C-alpha positions as CSV (number, residue, x, y, z in Angstrom):
1,M,1.2,-48.6,3.1
2,P,-0.7,-47.1,0.0
3,S,-3.4,-45.8,2.4
4,R,-0.8,-44.0,4.5
5,V,0.7,-42.5,1.3
6,R,-2.7,-41.3,0.2
7,L,-3.4,-39.9,3.7
8,A,-0.1,-38.0,3.7
9,A,-0.8,-36.7,0.2
10,R,-4.2,-35.4,1.4
11,C,-2.7,-33.8,4.4
12,S,-0.1,-32.1,2.4
13,R,-2.7,-30.8,-0.1
14,V,-4.8,-29.4,2.8
15,L,-1.8,-27.8,4.5
16,L,-0.6,-26.2,1.3
17,S,-4.0,-25.1,0.1
18,P,-4.5,-21.3,-0.4
19,W,-6.7,-20.9,2.6
20,A,-4.4,-22.8,4.9
21,R,-1.5,-20.5,3.8
22,F,-3.7,-17.5,4.3
23,A,-4.5,-18.6,7.8
24,V,-0.8,-18.9,8.5
25,L,-0.4,-15.3,7.2
26,V,-3.2,-14.0,9.5
27,L,-1.7,-15.8,12.5
28,L,1.8,-14.3,11.8
29,L,0.4,-10.8,11.4
30,A,-1.7,-11.2,14.5
31,A,1.3,-12.4,16.5
32,A,3.3,-9.5,15.2
33,G,0.6,-7.0,16.2
34,A,0.3,-8.6,19.7
35,A,4.1,-8.4,20.1
36,V,3.9,-4.7,19.3
37,L,1.2,-4.1,21.9
38,A,2.9,-6.2,24.6
39,W,6.5,-5.2,24.2
40,H,6.4,-1.8,22.5
41,P,9.4,-2.5,20.3
42,Q,9.3,1.2,19.1
43,R,10.9,2.0,22.5
44,L,14.0,0.1,21.3
45,M,14.4,2.7,18.6
46,T,15.0,5.5,21.1
47,A,18.4,6.7,22.2
48,H,17.9,5.0,25.7
49,G,16.3,1.8,24.4
50,W,18.4,1.0,21.4
51,Q,21.9,0.0,22.7
52,P,23.4,-2.7,20.5
53,H,26.8,-4.0,21.5
54,T,28.3,-2.9,18.3
55,S,29.2,0.4,16.7
56,G,29.7,2.0,13.3
57,G,28.3,0.3,10.2
58,T,27.3,-2.9,12.0
59,A,25.1,-1.0,14.3
60,V,23.5,0.9,11.4
61,L,22.9,-2.4,9.6
62,L,21.3,-4.0,12.7
63,F,19.1,-1.0,13.0
64,A,18.0,-1.3,9.4
65,V,17.1,-5.0,10.0
66,A,15.2,-4.1,13.1
67,Y,13.4,-1.3,11.2
68,G,12.3,-3.7,8.5
69,L,11.0,-6.3,11.0
70,C,9.1,-3.6,12.9
71,T,7.4,-2.3,9.8
72,V,6.1,-5.9,9.2
73,A,4.8,-5.7,12.8
74,F,2.9,-2.5,12.0
75,V,5.2,-0.1,13.9
76,P,4.7,3.4,12.4
77,R,7.4,4.3,10.0
78,P,7.5,8.0,10.9
79,L,8.6,7.0,14.4
80,L,11.3,4.7,13.1
81,N,12.5,7.4,10.6
82,A,12.8,10.0,13.4
83,A,14.6,7.5,15.6
84,A,17.1,6.8,12.8
85,G,17.9,10.5,12.6
86,A,18.1,10.8,16.4
87,L,20.4,7.8,16.8
88,Y,22.7,8.1,13.7
89,G,22.2,11.6,12.3
90,I,21.4,12.4,8.7
91,H,24.3,10.8,6.9
92,A,24.0,7.3,8.5
93,G,20.3,7.5,9.6
94,L,18.9,8.1,6.1
95,P,20.5,5.0,4.5
96,A,19.4,3.0,7.5
97,A,15.8,4.2,7.3
98,I,15.6,3.7,3.5
99,G,17.2,0.3,3.8
100,G,14.8,-0.7,6.5
101,T,11.9,0.6,4.5
102,V,12.9,-1.5,1.4
103,L,13.5,-4.6,3.6
104,G,10.2,-4.3,5.4
105,A,8.3,-3.8,2.1
106,G,10.1,-6.8,0.6
107,L,9.2,-9.0,3.6
108,A,5.6,-8.0,3.6
109,F,5.5,-8.5,-0.2
110,L,6.9,-12.0,0.0
111,L,4.6,-12.9,2.8
112,G,1.5,-11.7,1.0
113,R,2.6,-13.2,-2.3
114,F,3.3,-16.7,-1.1
115,L,0.8,-17.0,1.8
116,G,-2.2,-14.8,0.9
117,R,-2.3,-14.1,-2.9
118,D,-3.9,-17.4,-4.0
119,A,-6.7,-17.1,-1.5
120,V,-7.4,-13.3,-1.7
121,R,-7.1,-12.7,-5.5
122,P,-10.2,-14.6,-6.5
123,L,-12.2,-12.5,-4.1
124,L,-11.3,-9.2,-5.6
125,R,-14.6,-7.3,-6.2
126,G,-15.6,-3.7,-6.8
127,R,-14.4,-1.1,-9.2
128,V,-11.8,0.4,-7.0
129,A,-10.1,-2.9,-6.0
130,L,-10.1,-4.2,-9.6
131,S,-8.8,-0.8,-10.9
132,L,-5.9,-0.8,-8.4
133,D,-5.0,-4.4,-9.2
134,R,-5.1,-3.6,-12.9
135,Q,-2.8,-0.6,-12.5
136,L,-0.3,-2.4,-10.3
137,S,-0.2,-5.4,-12.7
138,R,0.2,-3.4,-15.9
139,H,2.2,-0.4,-14.6
140,G,4.0,-1.8,-11.6
141,F,6.8,0.7,-11.1
142,R,4.8,3.8,-11.9
143,S,1.8,2.8,-9.8
144,T,3.9,1.8,-6.8
145,L,5.8,5.1,-7.1
146,A,2.5,7.0,-7.0
147,L,1.4,5.1,-3.9
148,R,4.7,5.8,-2.1
149,L,4.7,9.5,-3.1
150,F,1.2,9.9,-1.7
151,P,1.5,10.3,2.1
152,G,-2.0,9.2,2.9
153,V,-1.6,5.6,1.7
154,P,-0.7,3.2,4.6
155,F,2.6,1.5,4.1
156,A,1.4,-2.0,4.9
157,A,-1.7,-1.7,2.8
158,A,0.4,-0.8,-0.3
159,N,2.7,-3.7,0.4
160,Y,-0.1,-6.3,0.5
161,A,-2.0,-4.7,-2.4
162,A,1.1,-5.1,-4.5
163,A,1.6,-8.7,-3.3
164,I,-1.9,-9.7,-4.5
165,S,-1.3,-8.1,-7.9
166,R,1.0,-9.4,-10.6
167,I,3.8,-6.9,-10.1
168,R,7.3,-8.3,-9.9
169,L,9.5,-7.9,-6.8
170,L,12.3,-5.8,-8.3
171,P,10.1,-2.9,-9.7
172,F,8.2,-2.9,-6.5
173,L,11.3,-2.5,-4.4
174,T,12.9,0.1,-6.6
175,A,9.7,2.2,-6.7
176,T,9.4,1.9,-3.0
177,A,13.0,3.2,-2.4
178,A,12.5,6.1,-4.8
179,G,9.0,7.1,-3.7
180,C,9.7,6.9,0.1
181,A,13.0,8.8,-0.1
182,A,11.6,12.3,0.3
183,N,9.3,11.8,3.2
184,T,11.8,9.5,4.9
185,A,14.5,12.1,4.6
186,A,12.3,14.7,6.1
187,Y,11.5,12.6,9.2
188,V,15.2,11.6,9.6
189,V,16.2,15.3,9.4
190,A,13.6,16.2,12.0
191,G,14.7,13.4,14.2
192,S,18.4,14.5,14.0
193,R,17.5,18.0,15.0
194,A,14.8,17.1,17.6
195,A,17.0,18.4,20.4
196,S,16.9,21.9,18.8
197,P,13.3,22.3,17.6
198,T,13.8,26.0,16.8
199,S,16.6,25.3,14.3
200,P,16.0,26.2,10.7
201,V,16.7,22.7,9.5
202,F,14.1,21.2,11.9
203,L,11.5,23.8,10.9
204,L,12.2,23.2,7.2
205,A,11.7,19.5,7.7
206,L,8.4,20.0,9.6
207,G,7.3,22.5,6.9
208,F,7.9,19.9,4.2
209,L,5.9,17.3,6.0
210,A,3.1,19.8,6.6
211,V,3.0,20.7,2.9
212,T,3.0,17.1,1.7
213,G,0.2,16.3,4.2
214,V,-1.9,19.2,3.0
215,A,-1.3,18.3,-0.6
216,A,-2.3,14.7,0.1
217,A,-5.5,15.9,1.8
218,L,-6.4,18.1,-1.2
219,I,-5.7,15.4,-3.7
220,A,-7.8,12.9,-1.7
221,R,-10.6,15.5,-1.5
222,G,-10.5,16.1,-5.2
223,A,-10.5,12.4,-5.9
224,R,-13.7,12.0,-3.8
225,G,-15.3,14.9,-5.7
226,R,-14.5,13.3,-9.0
227,S,-15.8,9.9,-7.8
228,R,-19.1,11.6,-6.8
229,T,-19.3,13.3,-10.2
230,A,-18.7,10.1,-11.9
231,G,-21.4,8.4,-9.8
232,E,-23.9,11.0,-10.9
233,A,-23.0,11.0,-14.5
234,P,-24.8,7.8,-15.7
235,P,-28.3,9.2,-15.5
236,D,-27.4,12.3,-17.5
237,V,-25.6,10.2,-20.1
238,T,-28.4,7.6,-20.5
239,A,-31.1,10.3,-20.8
240,P,-30.3,11.2,-24.4
241,A,-30.1,7.5,-25.3
242,D,-33.6,6.9,-23.9
243,A,-34.8,9.9,-25.9
244,R,-33.2,8.5,-29.1
245,T,-34.8,5.1,-28.3
246,E,-38.3,6.7,-28.0
247,A,-37.7,8.6,-31.2
248,A,-36.7,5.5,-33.0
249,A,-39.8,3.7,-31.8
250,V,-42.0,6.5,-33.0
251,S,-40.3,6.6,-36.4
252,D,-40.7,2.8,-36.7
253,A,-44.4,3.1,-35.9
254,A,-45.0,5.9,-38.4
255,P,-44.8,4.1,-41.8
256,P,-47.7,1.7,-41.2
257,A,-49.9,4.7,-40.2
258,T,-48.9,6.5,-43.4
259,A,-49.6,3.4,-45.6
260,G,-53.0,3.1,-44.0
261,A,-53.8,6.7,-44.8
262,K,-52.8,6.2,-48.4
263,S,-54.9,3.1,-48.8
264,A,-57.9,4.9,-47.2
């Protein structure tokens, strides 16, 4: 009997080890991705594919739940946002899209926190990864808000990066809702007016998305330029130090020569 207890304890330790939980996370995400490729759940978000047997607030709630699950399965959020506008209009589609965004972010965060963090966190290497982890851990709400406001950051990548850090769940979710609201609203408005692509509202929504996309590209380009400049800076900074070192060496060597001249 004691041997069976020890065997059960060993098995439980192995199954609950960080790498075993990480393997479960990888399998879940792989299964979700395979389901997206096989069944194309984004088609369910179109007017012809999404036909729940309910109406009103219940249908909007079901859509928000489906939205959150689809984001965990890597379905693109712009498609889901546009579908929310096309199906429910602006007034109901925007709360459904934001609710689904927060739900999907929370699900991914919890999966990453409980299944992947203990295995991945000790492997963090590199200046960029450590800097991002430090910012998310120390300034969780502000850093998450910046990630959500920047259109070029993938939604899933930001979720799992936050899960690996020490940020708490509530600041992460509130920053997600606040940071994703503007772009989500633009896609919902565009989806609600997709039937009339020449309407001023549709054109304004597309213009906003275009401006934010260009701004994101410019910011990313500037960040790359600053990183290159920072990478070239060390040789210029260390050169004066080397000169000072050589001058100090010469000055240290000078007194014995002077003493020798006096004695001579």
